[in-house]
N, C-alpha and C positions, 0 to 999 in steps of 0.2 A: 280426724278429718280436716280440721283447720290447718294442722301442720302440713298435711299433704298438699292442700290448696296453696299454701304459702310457698312450698317448694316448686310447685308448678308455675306460680307467678315468677319466682326467681329464675327458673329456666327460660321463661318467655322474655324476661328482661335482658338476660345475658345473650340470648339468641338475637335479640334486637340490636344489642351493642355490637355483636360480631358482624351482623349484616351491615350495619352502618359503617364499620371499619373496613369491611371488604369493599364497599362502594368507594371509600376514600382511597383505598389502595389501587383499585383498577381504573377509577375514573378521575378523581380529584388529583391524584398524584401525577397524572399526565398533563395537567393544566398548568401552564407557566404563568399566566396572568394572575396577579394576586387578587384583584377585585373579583374576578370570576371564581377563583378558589374560595374566597370568603362567601360569595353568593351561594355556593353549594354546601359549604361546611356550616354556615350559620344555622340552618335548620337542624343539623345533627347536634350542634352544641346546645341548641334550645331543647331538643329531645333529651339529651343527656342530663340537662339541668332539672327536668321535671320527672324523669323516669323513676327515681327512688320513691316517689309518692304512690307508685303502684304496689309497693311492698309494705308490710306492717311489722314484720319481725325486726326488733331493735338491731340485732347484729347484722342481719342482711341489709338493712337500710344503711347502717353506718359504713359497712364495707363498700357497698355500691356507691354511696355518696362520695366517699373519699377517693375511691379508685376512678370512678367515671365522671361524676359531676365536677370534681376538683382536678385531679391529675390528668385524666384523659382530655378534658376540655382545654386545659392550659397547654397540653402538648399539641392539640389540634390548632390552637391559636398560633403557636410557633410554626406549625406546619404550613399554615396559610402563607407565611413570609419565608418559607423554605429554610427554616431554622429549627433547632431543637433535635431531639433524639430520633424523631420520625423522618428527618431529612438528612441525617448525618451519613447514611450509607446508601448510595444509589442502587446497589445490588441487593438490598434487603428483601428477604422472602416475605410472603404473605403471613405465615405463622409468626415470624419475627416481628413484623409490623403490628399485628394484633396484640402480641404479648407485650411489646414495648409500650403500646398505647394505653393499655389498661392494667398493667402490672408494675410493681416497683422494681423494674429492671432496666438495664441499658446495655448497649452492644459492647462486647469485649473487643478491645483495641490492640491487645498484645498477642504474641504468638504462643504464649503458654497459659491458656485460660484457666485451667484447673488450679494451678499454683496461685495465680493472681486472685481468683475468686475467693479462695480460702483466706488469703491474706487481707483483702480489702472488703469483701462483702460478707457472706454468711460466716458466722462464728462456728465453733465446734458443736457437735451434737450434745456433749455434756453441758456446755454453756447454756444451751436452750432448754435442756432437761431440768437443770437446776432452776432456771427462771420459771419454768412451768410449775415446778413444785412450790416456788415462792408465790406464784400467782394463786395457786390453790389455797395456800396458807392465808394470803391476804383476803381472799374471798370468804374463807371461813371466819376470820376475825371480823370481817364486815357484817356477819350475821348477828354480832353483838353490838351493833353501832349505837343502840340506845344507851349503852353503858359507857361509851367512849366520849371523851372531851372533843368538842368541835374541831379544835386545832389538830388533834391526833387523827380524827376522822378525815380531815382534809389532806393531811400528809399521807394517809392510807390510800385515799383516792388517787393522789398523784402517783404513788408507787404502782397502784393497780393500772392506771392508764399507761405508764411507761412499759410495764411488763406485757400487758395485753397487746399494745400496738406493735412492739418489737416482735412478739411471737406470731401475730397475724401476718405481718409483712414478710417474715421469714418463711412462713408456711406457703404463701403465695409465690414467693420468689424461687423457692427450691425446685419446683417442677421445671421452670424455665432454665435453671442451671443444669438440671439433669438431661433435659430433652434437647434444648437448642444450643447449649454451650454459650449462653449469654451471661455476661458478668452482672451480678446483682448489685443494686444500689446499696451502700451501707446504710442501714436504718438509723442506728444510734452509735455514738462513740463515747460510751461511759459518761453520760451527762452529769452524774453525781461528782465527777472530778473537775467540773467547770470552774475556772478561776475568775470569770467575769460574765456579765450578761451577754456581751458580744461573743465570747467563747461558747456559751451555752446555746444561744439561738443560731449562731452562724456555723459552728463546727461540731456540735455534739448532739443537739436534739433534733430528731426526725429530719435527717439530712436530705431525704428524698423531697420533702416539701421545700426545704431551703434551696435545693437544686433546681426546682421548677419555678419558684418565685423570683429567683435572681434574674433569669433572662426575660421573664414575662412582665415583671413589675419594677424591680430595683434598677436594672440597667437602663431601660427606656426612660424612666423618670429622672435618673441621674444625668443621662446624656442630654435630655431636653432642658433640664434646669441649669446645667452648667453654663450655657450661653446667656442665661438671664441673671443668675445670682452668684456665679462663681463655683469653683470646684468643691470647696468645703460645705457650703450650704446645700449644694446639689446632692452631695453624698448623704447629708442628714435628711433631705427631702425624700430621697430614695428609700432610706431606712424607714421613715415614718409611713410612707405609702405602702411599703411591704407589710408592715405590722397591721395597718388598717385593713388591707385586703385579706390578710390572714384572719383577722377578727371577724370580718364579714363572712368569710367562708365557714368559719366555725359556727357562727350564728345560723347559717344555712344548714349545717350538719345537725345542730341541736333542733332546729325547726322540723327537719325531716324525721328526727328520732322521736320527738314528743308531739308534733303537730300543734304546738302551742306558739302563738305569735312571740317574736323575740322581744326581750326587755333590755337588751343591749349591754348587759353586764360583761359578756364575753368580749364584745368589741372594745369596751372600756378597758378591760384587762390587757388586751394587746396594744392599745394606744398607750397605756401606762408603761408597758414593757418597752415600747418604742421610744418614749420620752426618756426613760432612765438609761436605756442603751445609748441613745444619742448623747446624753449628758456625760455618760461614762467615757465615750469616745473622745469628746472634746476635752475632758479633764485629763485623760491620758496623753493627748497630743500636746496640751499646754504644759502639764507638769513633767512629762517624760519619766525618767528613771527615779526622780526624786519622790514620786508618789507611789512607786511600785511596792506592793505589799508582799510579804512572804506567802507562797502558794497555799499553805494551810489556812492562813487568815483569809485570803481572798476567796478560797473555796467555801469556807464557812459563811462569809458574808453573802456570797452569791446565792447559795442554797437557802440561807435564812430569808433573803429578800423574796425569792421565788415562793417559798412556803408561806411567807407573810401576805403575799398578794393573791395566792391561788384561791382564796375565798370567792373572789369575783368570778373566776373561771368555773367554779363548781356550784355557784349559786343556783343556776337553773337545774343542775343535776339534783340538788337537794329538794328544790321546790316542786319540780314537775314530775316526780315519780320515776325518774330514769333508773334509779338504783333498784327499785322494786322490780321494774321490767327486766333489767339485766339479770337479777337473781332468779326470776321466774324462768327465764330461758336457760340459765345454767342448770336449774333443777330438771328441766325437760331433757337436756342433753345427758345429764347423769343417769336419769331413769332409762333413757334409750340405751345407753352403754350397759347398764345393769341387765337389761333384757337381752341384749345382743351377746354379751360375753359375761355371763353370771359368775364364771369361775374367778374373775378378777376381784370380786367383792365377797 
């Protein structure tokens, strides 16, 4: 019964989201004055910020918070200033507008969408199937977490996060690809091959977030600070601001998932990543090719640093019972599938 109530709440949440975006499409989209646009969109952004609190399922909360409270809100902020994906095409349809606003997709710009989507966006079916099997394996190994060393457990959670996020984003992007012919945002670009922190955060890890943080945080901060502190310092200020905002958004996601007040380890984690990424950029610019390492060595050092610091990122996961909640919901899903298609088991 509680599961059915939660599904009903989820339907209400997303109907509310769709209704708000329909209002933006038919009303706000036709307003040219930015101040008036902001006046109408601000209540919607506020609603999207608190709407995950209506849900209790961990996975429903995570998906809604990420897609709506983070991505949709940031896209709407750009929309206020007639920028971003919601303003890129004047002839955009209502369904495309809604899909782009709350899903990990963007408009296809070339004349051969199917070829380009396969190349740049979604990977092959086999690729995702293998990652699904790996995720199942990781989940099963996690059942024996009391026997695992903490560092191995943290590495396991990192792998779990990577696989789960990529699969979820691909699942939500695929219908838009099939129905609307919209190019999907590439979610990940083999982050385990990163040769630096700059490469990892800027070009390989969760590129959809990178793509929305760049125009909303990095570019404005860099442009504003350039006139005050110069180009180089402005670039570093933009980087730090981007990591701080990312940290705060992750704190919000954790809060909605656990309903426990933040203790700021996640923000500290992203501040640390921002500091070391900034140092790395400065060192590379000063040292040039003299300090360039072999790719194998740089990849090892990058992944080692990320694994060494991910304890901060997962501190709240371990302390606030998120792992148990995730496993409980996985069990419910497995039992449902067993009941629906018993011949699979």
